[in-house]
N, C-alpha and C positions, 0 to 999 in steps of 0.2 A: 356423761352418757354418750356413746358413740354408735348408737343403733344396734348394739348387741348386748344381750343379757346372758352371761355365762350361767348355765343351769344344767345340772346333771339330772335329766328327766328319769333316769333309771333308778334313782335312789329315793324319789319322792314318796314312794309307798311306805318308807320307813319313818316318815315324819308325822307325828301326831299333832294336829292343829285344831283350832276352833275359829269360828267366825269372829268372836269377840277379840281374839288375839290379833286378827288382821285389822280390825277397826282401831284397836289400841295403838297399833304400830303406825297407822296412818295419822292418827291424832297427835302422835308424838313428833311428827315431822315439823320442821321449821316453816314459817311463812315464805311465800315466794317459790313454792315447789313447782316443778314441771312434771309433765307426764313421765319423762325419763327418770326423774327422781323417785316417783312412786313405784315404777317398775323395778328399779334397782333396790328399793327398800324391801320389796316383797319377794325378790328373786329367790332368796334362800328357803322360801316356803313352798317351792315347787310350782307346778302349772295351775293347780286348782284355783288359787285366788284370782287368776286372770280370767277364769270362767265364772267367778262368783261376783266380783266387784261390779262389772258392767251391768248385769241384770239387777243387782241390788240398787244401784243408782237409778236405773230405769223405773223400778218399782217405787221409788221415793217421789216426793212432789216435783222434783226437777225433771222427772221423766215425762211430765205433761207438756213440757216446752217443745214445740214443733221442731223436728229435726234431731233432737237429742237421742231418741230411741235408735234411729238409723246410725248415728255416729257410734253409739255404744255397741250396736250389733257389729259394726265394722271392726271395732277393737276385739270383740270376742271372736269374730271370724278369723282375724289375723293370727291370734294365738292358737285357735283350734286347728287351723290349717297346718301350723308347724308341728302340732302334736301328731296329726295324721301322718306327716312326713317323717316322723320319728327323729326330729332334730335334737341334738344334744344340747342346744342352747336356743333361747328364744330371741328373736330379732324384731326391732321396730325401726322404722325410718327415722332419720335424724330430724326431719321436718316435724314429725309428730312428737318425738322425744323432747324437743325444745319448747313445745307449747306449754304455756303456763296453766296452772290449775287454780281457779278462783278460790281464795282462802275462805271468804265468808260463806259461799255456797257449799264448799266442801265441809266446813264445820257443821253447818245446819243439816246437811245430808247425812253425815256420820252420826250426828246426835239422833236423827230420826230413825236411823237403821238399828241403833243399839238395842232397843227392846225386842225387836224381831230377831236380831242375831242371837240374843240370849235364849229366846224360846227355841230357836233352831238347835243351838248347842245342847240344850237340856233334853230335847225330845229326839233328836236324830243322830247324835254322836254315838259311836260304837263300831268297832271293826267286825264285819261279818262277810262271809262268802268272798274272800279275796279274789277268787278266780274271775269274778265279774268286774273287778276294778283294776286288774293288772293287764299287761299286754297279752293278746292283741285287743282285748276288750276296750282298753283305753282309746285306741285309735278308732274303733267302731263308734264309741261314744262321741269322740271329737268330730267324726263325720256327721253324726246326727246334729251336733251343734251347728255345723256349717249349713245344713239344710234349714234349720230353724232361723239362723241369722238371715238367710236369703229372703224369708217371707216377712221380716220385720218392716222394711220400707213401705211395701204396699199397704200394710196394716195401719199405718199412721193416718190414713184417711178416715179411720173409724176411731173416735176417742177411746184411749186406753186399751184398744184391741191389741196393740203391740206387746202388752204385758203378758199375753197368753204364751207366745213362743219364748219370751224372755224368762218367764217363770220356769219353763221346761229346761232352759239352759242353766238356770240357777240350781235346779234339782240335780242335774248332771254334775255340775261343779261341786256341789255339797257331797254327793256320793263319792267323788274322787278325793275330796278333802278328808272325809271321815273314813275312807276305805271301807265303805259300807255297800256290800253287794245287794242287800235287800233294798236299800234306797235306790240303787242303780236300776233294779227291776222296776220300781215305781217310776223312776225318771223316764225309763224307756216307754212305759205305758202312757205316761203323761205326755211325752213328746208326740206319740202317735195321735193321741186325743187332741193335742194342740194343733198339729198339722191338719187334722181332719176339720177342726173348728175354723182354722184359717181359710181353708178352701171352701168351706160352707158359707162363710161370710163374704168371700170374694166372688162367688159364683151365683 
Protein backbone atom coordinates (compact mmCIF):
# COMPACT_ATOMS: atom_id res chain seq x y z
CA UNK A 1 0.00 0.00 0.00
CA UNK A 2 1.49 3.35 -1.01
CA UNK A 3 -1.12 5.84 0.04
CA UNK A 4 -3.20 5.48 -3.12
CA UNK A 5 -6.14 3.26 -3.98
CA UNK A 6 -6.85 3.06 -7.71
CA UNK A 7 -10.59 3.24 -8.08
CA UNK A 8 -12.75 4.21 -11.03
CA UNK A 9 -15.47 6.11 -9.19
CA UNK A 10 -17.48 6.59 -12.37
CA UNK A 11 -18.20 2.89 -12.72
CA UNK A 12 -19.27 2.04 -9.21
CA UNK A 13 -22.94 2.56 -10.03
CA UNK A 14 -22.77 -0.61 -12.12
CA UNK A 15 -21.65 -2.78 -9.21
CA UNK A 16 -24.30 -4.68 -7.29
CA UNK A 17 -23.19 -5.38 -3.72
CA UNK A 18 -24.44 -6.25 -0.26
CA UNK A 19 -23.20 -5.48 3.24
CA UNK A 20 -22.79 -9.21 3.89
CA UNK A 21 -20.41 -9.40 0.92
CA UNK A 22 -18.26 -6.70 2.50
CA UNK A 23 -18.19 -8.48 5.88
CA UNK A 24 -17.38 -11.82 4.20
CA UNK A 25 -14.46 -10.27 2.37
CA UNK A 26 -13.07 -8.70 5.54
CA UNK A 27 -13.37 -11.99 7.42
CA UNK A 28 -11.45 -13.79 4.67
CA UNK A 29 -8.40 -11.57 5.16
CA UNK A 30 -5.30 -13.01 6.82
CA UNK A 31 -4.27 -12.05 10.34
CA UNK A 32 -1.91 -9.13 10.72
CA UNK A 33 -3.92 -6.92 8.37
CA UNK A 34 -3.29 -3.19 8.17
CA UNK A 35 -5.62 -0.33 7.32
CA UNK A 36 -4.04 -0.25 3.88
CA UNK A 37 -4.75 -3.95 3.40
CA UNK A 38 -8.42 -3.41 4.23
CA UNK A 39 -8.72 -0.50 1.81
CA UNK A 40 -7.01 -2.45 -0.97
CA UNK A 41 -9.26 -5.44 -0.34
CA UNK A 42 -12.42 -3.35 -0.67
CA UNK A 43 -11.31 -1.00 -3.43
CA UNK A 44 -12.99 -2.96 -6.24
CA UNK A 45 -16.35 -2.46 -4.52
CA UNK A 46 -16.35 1.30 -5.07
CA UNK A 47 -16.56 4.14 -2.56
CA UNK A 48 -19.73 3.10 -0.69
CA UNK A 49 -17.99 0.58 1.64
CA UNK A 50 -15.76 3.38 2.93
CA UNK A 51 -18.85 5.25 4.09
CA UNK A 52 -20.41 2.09 5.53
CA UNK A 53 -17.66 0.32 7.47
CA UNK A 54 -16.70 3.25 9.81
CA UNK A 55 -20.27 3.87 11.08
CA UNK A 56 -20.93 0.12 11.35
CA UNK A 57 -17.90 -0.18 13.62
CA UNK A 58 -19.01 2.86 15.61
CA UNK A 59 -22.43 1.31 16.17
CA UNK A 60 -20.83 -1.90 17.46
CA UNK A 61 -19.64 -2.29 21.09
CA UNK A 62 -16.17 -0.99 20.14
CA UNK A 63 -17.78 2.36 19.39
CA UNK A 64 -18.22 2.95 23.13
CA UNK A 65 -14.45 3.29 23.57
CA UNK A 66 -13.60 7.01 24.01
CA UNK A 67 -11.97 8.48 20.93
CA UNK A 68 -13.00 5.67 18.58
CA UNK A 69 -16.02 7.53 17.11
CA UNK A 70 -13.84 10.55 16.32
CA UNK A 71 -11.20 8.41 14.60
CA UNK A 72 -13.86 6.62 12.57
CA UNK A 73 -15.45 9.93 11.61
CA UNK A 74 -12.04 11.14 10.41
CA UNK A 75 -11.76 8.09 8.15
CA UNK A 76 -15.25 8.67 6.74
CA UNK A 77 -14.48 12.36 6.21
CA UNK A 78 -11.23 11.54 4.41
CA UNK A 79 -13.04 9.43 1.85
CA UNK A 80 -16.10 11.71 1.61
CA UNK A 81 -13.89 14.71 0.84
CA UNK A 82 -12.33 12.86 -2.08
CA UNK A 83 -15.77 11.92 -3.43
CA UNK A 84 -16.74 15.61 -3.27
CA UNK A 85 -13.61 16.51 -5.22
CA UNK A 86 -14.46 13.90 -7.84
CA UNK A 87 -11.14 12.11 -7.57
CA UNK A 88 -10.73 9.08 -9.83
CA UNK A 89 -8.89 7.26 -7.03
CA UNK A 90 -9.05 7.31 -3.25
CA UNK A 91 -5.94 8.16 -1.24
CA UNK A 92 -4.92 7.56 2.35
CA UNK A 93 -1.68 8.70 4.03
CA UNK A 94 1.02 6.05 4.39
CA UNK A 95 1.14 6.61 8.15
CA UNK A 96 -2.51 5.51 8.35
CA UNK A 97 -2.18 2.76 5.73
CA UNK A 98 0.56 1.08 7.79
CA UNK A 99 -1.47 1.01 11.01
CA UNK A 100 -2.35 -2.51 12.10
CA UNK A 101 -5.94 -3.62 12.68
CA UNK A 102 -6.39 -5.70 15.88
CA UNK A 103 -7.41 -9.19 14.76
CA UNK A 104 -9.39 -10.18 17.86
CA UNK A 105 -11.41 -6.97 18.01
CA UNK A 106 -12.01 -7.04 14.27
CA UNK A 107 -13.36 -10.59 14.37
CA UNK A 108 -15.68 -9.79 17.28
CA UNK A 109 -16.89 -6.61 15.58
CA UNK A 110 -17.60 -8.34 12.26
CA UNK A 111 -19.44 -11.14 14.04
CA UNK A 112 -21.57 -8.62 15.92
CA UNK A 113 -22.39 -6.73 12.72
CA UNK A 114 -23.44 -9.78 10.69
CA UNK A 115 -27.10 -10.10 11.84
CA UNK A 116 -27.68 -6.38 11.34
CA UNK A 117 -26.03 -6.53 7.92
CA UNK A 118 -28.30 -9.39 6.86
CA UNK A 119 -31.38 -7.44 7.94
CA UNK A 120 -30.20 -4.39 6.00
CA UNK A 121 -29.56 -6.46 2.88
CA UNK A 122 -32.99 -8.11 3.10
CA UNK A 123 -34.97 -4.94 3.76
CA UNK A 124 -33.15 -2.14 1.95
CA UNK A 125 -31.49 -3.60 -1.15
CA UNK A 126 -32.94 -2.79 -4.56
CA UNK A 127 -32.11 -0.19 -7.19
CA UNK A 128 -34.57 2.71 -7.37
CA UNK A 129 -34.51 6.29 -8.66
CA UNK A 130 -30.91 6.25 -9.89
CA UNK A 131 -30.91 10.03 -10.38
CA UNK A 132 -30.61 10.50 -6.61
CA UNK A 133 -27.49 8.31 -6.30
CA UNK A 134 -25.59 9.38 -9.41
CA UNK A 135 -23.56 12.50 -10.14
CA UNK A 136 -23.94 15.24 -9.00
CA UNK A 137 -26.13 13.82 -6.23
CA UNK A 138 -23.22 11.63 -5.05
CA UNK A 139 -21.10 14.70 -4.34
CA UNK A 140 -23.96 16.41 -2.53
CA UNK A 141 -24.39 13.31 -0.35
CA UNK A 142 -20.64 13.22 0.36
CA UNK A 143 -20.80 16.90 1.38
CA UNK A 144 -23.52 16.04 3.87
CA UNK A 145 -21.29 13.25 5.21
CA UNK A 146 -18.53 15.81 5.81
CA UNK A 147 -20.92 17.94 7.84
CA UNK A 148 -22.01 14.94 9.89
CA UNK A 149 -18.40 13.92 10.53
CA UNK A 150 -17.61 17.37 11.90
CA UNK A 151 -20.17 17.07 14.70
CA UNK A 152 -19.03 13.63 15.89
CA UNK A 153 -16.11 14.78 18.14
CA UNK A 154 -18.16 17.14 20.34
CA UNK A 155 -20.90 14.50 20.62
CA UNK A 156 -18.52 12.14 22.41
CA UNK A 157 -19.10 14.04 25.64
CA UNK A 158 -22.58 12.48 25.69
CA UNK A 159 -22.58 8.65 25.86
CA UNK A 160 -23.56 7.07 22.52
CA UNK A 161 -24.70 10.45 21.13
CA UNK A 162 -22.11 10.17 18.36
CA UNK A 163 -24.13 7.25 17.00
CA UNK A 164 -26.76 9.73 15.77
CA UNK A 165 -24.62 11.37 13.03
CA UNK A 166 -22.81 8.11 12.32
CA UNK A 167 -26.15 6.37 11.71
CA UNK A 168 -27.00 9.06 9.16
CA UNK A 169 -23.65 8.46 7.43
CA UNK A 170 -24.43 4.74 7.35
CA UNK A 171 -27.77 5.43 5.64
CA UNK A 172 -26.03 7.52 2.96
CA UNK A 173 -23.42 4.81 2.40
CA UNK A 174 -26.12 2.14 2.09
CA UNK A 175 -28.07 4.25 -0.39
CA UNK A 176 -24.97 4.53 -2.56
CA UNK A 177 -24.18 0.83 -2.16
CA UNK A 178 -27.65 -0.31 -3.18
CA UNK A 179 -28.12 2.50 -5.73
CA UNK A 180 -31.40 3.20 -3.96
CA UNK A 181 -32.72 6.73 -4.44
CA UNK A 182 -35.63 6.16 -2.06
CA UNK A 183 -33.17 5.22 0.65
CA UNK A 184 -31.13 8.33 -0.22
CA UNK A 185 -34.22 10.48 0.36
CA UNK A 186 -34.63 8.86 3.76
CA UNK A 187 -30.90 9.33 4.44
CA UNK A 188 -31.19 13.02 3.61
CA UNK A 189 -34.15 13.49 5.95
CA UNK A 190 -32.40 11.49 8.67
CA UNK A 191 -29.25 13.60 8.24
CA UNK A 192 -31.22 16.81 8.76
CA UNK A 193 -32.88 15.30 11.83
CA UNK A 194 -29.51 14.09 13.14
CA UNK A 195 -27.92 17.51 12.75
CA UNK A 196 -30.90 19.15 14.43
CA UNK A 197 -30.64 16.63 17.29
CA UNK A 198 -26.91 17.28 17.64
CA UNK A 199 -27.31 21.04 17.92
CA UNK A 200 -30.22 20.61 20.32
CA UNK A 201 -28.08 18.47 22.60
CA UNK A 202 -25.10 20.83 22.44
CA UNK A 203 -27.01 24.07 23.02
